[in-house]
C-alpha positions in Angstrom: 0.1 -0.1 -0.2 3.0 2.3 -0.8 1.7 3.7 -4.3 0.2 7.2 -4.7 -2.8 7.4 -6.6 -4.5 10.6 -8.2 -8.2 10.2 -9.0 -9.8 13.0 -11.1 -13.6 13.8 -10.4 -16.2 15.2 -12.7 -19.9 15.8 -12.6 -21.3 13.0 -14.8 -23.2 11.9 -17.9 -25.7 9.5 -19.2 -24.1 6.0 -20.6 -25.8 7.0 -23.7 -27.6 9.8 -25.4 -31.4 7.9 -25.0 -34.3 8.8 -22.7 -34.1 5.9 -20.6 -30.1 6.8 -20.0 -30.7 10.4 -19.6 -33.7 9.3 -17.1 -31.2 6.9 -14.7 -28.8 10.0 -14.9 -31.2 12.6 -13.8 -32.8 10.8 -11.5 -29.5 10.5 -9.3 -28.2 13.7 -9.8 -31.3 15.6 -9.3 -31.9 13.3 -6.0 -28.5 14.7 -4.3 -29.5 17.1 -1.5 -26.5 18.9 -2.3 -27.7 19.6 -6.0 -31.7 20.5 -5.0 -31.8 21.6 -1.3 -35.7 20.9 -1.3 -37.0 18.6 1.6 -37.2 15.4 0.3 -40.8 14.8 0.9 -41.6 17.7 -1.5 -39.0 17.3 -4.0 -39.1 13.5 -4.7 -42.9 13.5 -6.2 -41.9 16.3 -8.3 -38.8 14.7 -9.4 -40.5 11.4 -10.1 -43.6 13.1 -11.7 -43.0 16.1 -14.1 -39.5 16.3 -14.2 -38.6 12.7 -15.2 -41.6 12.3 -17.0 -40.7 15.0 -19.5 -37.3 16.2 -19.2 -35.3 12.8 -20.3 -36.5 12.8 -23.6 -35.6 16.6 -24.5 -32.2 16.4 -22.8 -31.5 13.0 -24.7 -32.1 15.1 -27.9 -29.7 17.7 -26.7 -26.9 15.1 -25.9 -27.2 13.7 -29.3 -26.5 17.1 -30.7 -23.0 16.8 -29.1 -22.3 13.1 -28.5 -18.8 12.2 -29.5 -17.3 8.8 -31.1 -15.7 7.9 -27.8 -18.8 8.9 -25.5 -20.2 12.1 -23.8 -17.9 15.0 -24.5 -17.5 15.6 -20.5 -16.6 12.0 -20.4 -14.3 11.9 -23.3 -12.2 14.9 -22.0 -11.6 13.9 -18.6 -10.5 10.4 -19.8 -8.2 12.3 -22.3 -6.9 14.3 -19.2 -6.2 11.3 -17.0 -4.5 9.6 -19.8 -2.2 12.5 -20.8 -1.5 13.1 -16.9 -0.5 9.4 -16.6 2.0 9.9 -19.0 3.3 13.3 -17.3 3.7 11.8 -14.0 5.0 8.5 -14.8 5.2 5.6 -12.8 5.3 7.2 -9.5 1.6 7.8 -9.5 -1.6 6.1 -10.6 -4.1 8.5 -12.6 -7.7 7.6 -12.7 -10.9 9.5 -13.5 -14.4 9.1 -12.0 -17.9 10.7 -12.4 -19.9 11.7 -9.3 -23.2 10.8 -11.2 -23.1 7.7 -13.9 -19.8 5.9 -14.7 -17.2 5.2 -13.7 -18.5 5.9 -10.2 -16.4 7.3 -7.6 -16.7 4.4 -5.2 -15.5 2.0 -8.3 -12.6 3.9 -9.2 -11.4 4.3 -5.8 -11.9 0.9 -4.6 -9.7 -0.1 -7.6 -6.9 2.3 -6.7 -7.2 0.7 -3.4 -7.0 -2.8 -4.7 -3.9 -1.8 -6.5 -2.1 -0.8 -3.8 -2.7 3.1 -3.5 -2.4 3.7 0.3 -2.4 7.5 -0.7 -4.7 9.2 -2.9 -5.4 12.8 -3.9 -8.9 13.4 -4.7 -9.0 16.0 -7.6 -12.4 17.4 -7.8 -11.8 19.3 -11.4 -14.1 22.4 -10.3 -11.7 25.8 -10.0 -14.3 27.7 -8.1 -15.6 25.7 -4.9 -19.6 25.1 -4.5 -21.4 22.8 -2.3 -23.5 21.1 -5.3 -19.9 20.2 -7.4 -16.8 20.0 -5.2 -18.4 19.1 -1.8 -21.0 16.2 -3.2 -18.0 14.8 -5.2 -16.0 14.6 -2.3 -19.0 13.3 -0.2 -19.1 10.2 -2.6 -15.5 9.6 -1.8 -15.9 9.9 2.0 -19.0 7.7 1.7 -17.1 5.0 -0.1 -14.2 5.4 2.6 -16.6 5.1 5.6 -17.4 1.4 4.5 -13.8 0.5 4.5 -12.0 -1.3 7.4 -8.8 -0.4 6.2 -8.4 3.4 4.7 -5.8 5.1 2.5 -4.3 8.6 3.4 -6.4 11.2 1.6 -5.5 14.6 0.2 -7.9 16.9 -1.4 -7.4 19.4 -4.1 -8.6 22.7 -3.0 -10.2 25.3 -5.2 -8.0 26.9 -7.6 -10.0 29.6 -9.0 -7.0 32.4 -8.3 -4.2 30.2 -9.0 -2.1 32.2 -11.0 -1.5 29.2 -12.9 -5.0 28.6 -13.8 -5.3 32.2 -14.9 -2.5 31.7 -17.0 -3.9 28.6 -18.5 -7.1 30.2 -19.2 -5.3 33.7 -20.8 -3.2 31.5 -23.1 -6.2 29.4 -24.1 -8.2 32.2 -24.7 -5.9 34.4 -26.7 -4.7 31.0 -28.8 -8.4 30.5 -29.7 -9.1 34.2 -30.1 -6.2 34.4 -32.7 -7.7 31.6 -34.8 -10.7 33.7 -35.3 -11.5 35.5 -38.4 -13.3 38.3 -36.4 -12.2 40.4 -33.6 -14.8 40.3 -30.7 -16.4 43.7 -29.4 -16.7 41.9 -26.1 -15.5 38.5 -24.2 -18.3 36.9 -22.1 -17.4 34.7 -19.2 -20.1 32.3 -18.5 -20.3 30.3 -15.3 -22.9 27.5 -14.4 -25.5 29.3 -12.5 -26.6 28.6 -8.8 -29.8 29.3 -6.9 -29.3 32.8 -5.4 -30.2 31.1 -1.9 -26.9 29.2 -1.8 -24.8 32.5 -1.9 -27.1 33.9 1.1 -26.4 30.5 3.0 -22.4 31.3 2.5 -21.5 29.3 -0.4 -18.3 31.0 -1.7 -19.1 30.3 -5.7 -20.5 33.8 -6.6 -17.6 35.7 -5.4 -14.7 33.1 -6.5 -16.5 33.4 -10.2 -16.1 37.2 -10.1 -12.8 37.1 -8.9 -11.3 34.6 -11.7 -13.1 36.7 -14.2 -11.6 39.6 -12.7 -7.8 38.2 -12.5 -8.5 36.9 -16.4 -9.5 40.3 -17.5 -6.2 41.8 -15.9 -4.2 39.2 -17.3 -5.7 39.7 -20.8 -5.6 43.7 -20.9 -9.4 43.7 -21.9 -13.0 43.6 -20.3 -14.5 40.1 -19.2 -18.0 40.6 -18.4 -19.6 37.9 -16.3 -22.7 35.9 -16.6 -24.4 32.8 -15.5 -26.2 30.0 -17.4 -28.1 26.9 -16.9 -31.0 28.0 -14.8 -33.5 25.4 -13.7 -36.5 25.8 -11.8 -38.6 28.6 -10.7 -36.3 29.8 -7.8 -34.2 33.0 -8.4 -30.6 32.3 -9.6 -27.6 34.1 -9.7 -27.4 36.9 -12.7 -27.2 38.2 -15.2 -28.5 35.3 -16.9 -26.4 34.5 -20.2 -29.0 33.7 -22.5 -30.8 37.3 -21.7 -27.5 38.9 -21.8 -26.7 37.3 -25.5 -30.1 38.5 -26.5 -29.4 42.2 -25.5 -26.0 42.7 -26.5 -27.0 43.3 -30.4 -29.0 46.2 -28.8 -26.0 47.5 -27.0 -23.9 48.1 -30.1 -22.0 44.6 -29.5 -22.4 43.0 -32.8 -19.4 40.4 -32.2 -18.8 38.3 -29.3 -16.9 35.5 -27.9 -17.8 33.4 -24.9 -15.7 31.2 -23.0 -16.9 28.9 -19.9 -13.8 29.3 -17.3 -16.1 27.0 -14.5 -16.0 24.1 -16.8 -12.9 22.3 -16.6 -13.9 20.4 -19.8 -16.4 21.1 -22.7 -19.9 19.2 -21.9 -23.6 19.6 -22.6 -23.7 23.0 -21.1 -20.9 24.5 -23.0 -21.7 22.6 -26.4 -25.1 22.6 -26.9 -26.3 25.4 -24.4 -23.6 28.0 -25.4 -22.0 27.1 -28.8 -25.5 26.1 -30.0 -28.5 27.7 -28.5 -26.6 30.7 -27.4 -25.0 31.3 -30.8 -28.7 31.4 -32.4 -29.9 33.6 -29.4 -27.1 36.0 -30.3 -27.5 35.7 -33.9 -31.2 36.1 -34.0 -31.3 39.1 -32.0 -29.1 41.1 -34.4 -25.5 39.8 -33.7 -23.1 39.5 -36.5 -20.2 37.0 -35.5 -20.4 34.5 -32.4 -17.6 32.0 -31.4 -17.4 29.6 -28.5 -14.0 29.3 -26.7 -13.2 25.5 -25.9 -12.6 24.7 -22.2 -9.3 23.5 -21.2 -10.4 20.1 -22.0 -6.8 18.1 -22.2 -4.9 21.2 -24.0 -1.4 21.8 -23.5 -2.6 24.8 -21.2 -4.4 22.3 -19.3 -1.6 19.9 -18.5 0.6 22.7 -17.2 -2.1 24.0 -15.3 -2.7 20.5 -13.5 0.8 19.2 -13.4 1.6 22.3 -11.1 -1.5 21.8 -8.9 -0.6 18.3 -8.4 3.1 18.4 -8.0 1.9 21.0 -5.2 -0.5 19.0 -3.6 1.5 16.1 -3.6 4.4 17.7 -1.9 5.9 15.4 0.8 4.4 12.4 -0.9 6.2 12.5 -4.2 9.7 14.3 -4.5 10.4 15.9 -7.6 
């Protein structure tokens, strides 16, 4: 049990782009009390009724729009990231990946690491900004697995890296590389983060402030304005704003004819970045009078991402792994 393990954790995806698979995935995802903070007795009838009877078919069509040869984009990019990091880290570290919801599960991959002799494991939720509905629940799943073990490994966790200079530099380098490849110059750079209910901020979740900090540091590094919006509203509750779709529809009226959107809260492209922003967001902007629209890819398994993750991992493994 002297091996070192690194487990990358991302949100999750259905196993296939069909209604049955999406229903299973959403049933698990939306049953998490960290995600939907409504009393179970009130929420479960709504979830098992109108939500899971109608939403899976619509979401399945959206997944079909972005599904890749190797599976869901989030799974493909997270797997590629793990594989490249394994090559970079070499035999000193066993690198694997898991999804909080769906497959491969956190429990399965964590147990596989332990069975392979990893007595020291770094859990790395790939969320730059901390939120209870993302970072905390990913670690909850790992801790629940550990709670059932007689012999536990030593555990470390990757802290939020929303303001880490290496993260800001990775975002800057990636964004400027992609901007240089466009055939137009954006009037505005929009940073769209995943939304959260306003209540989470009022209860003390630091996510909103960390998103603003990331965007501010990125704007400073790029020497240009980066406007913050929030996407993916769900349900009737008040969510963090301004809403990305509303802003995209209003920008042409403000004289912004060309826009580029990046999604720095997502470590890898997924349904929310590809279908919601690159497809529907583009349609919203152009149909409202915009001229040129670009969605900038997430870090994914890019060279910029590898530099960032290598820095974060080496720092967190200090004392376990000497470089």
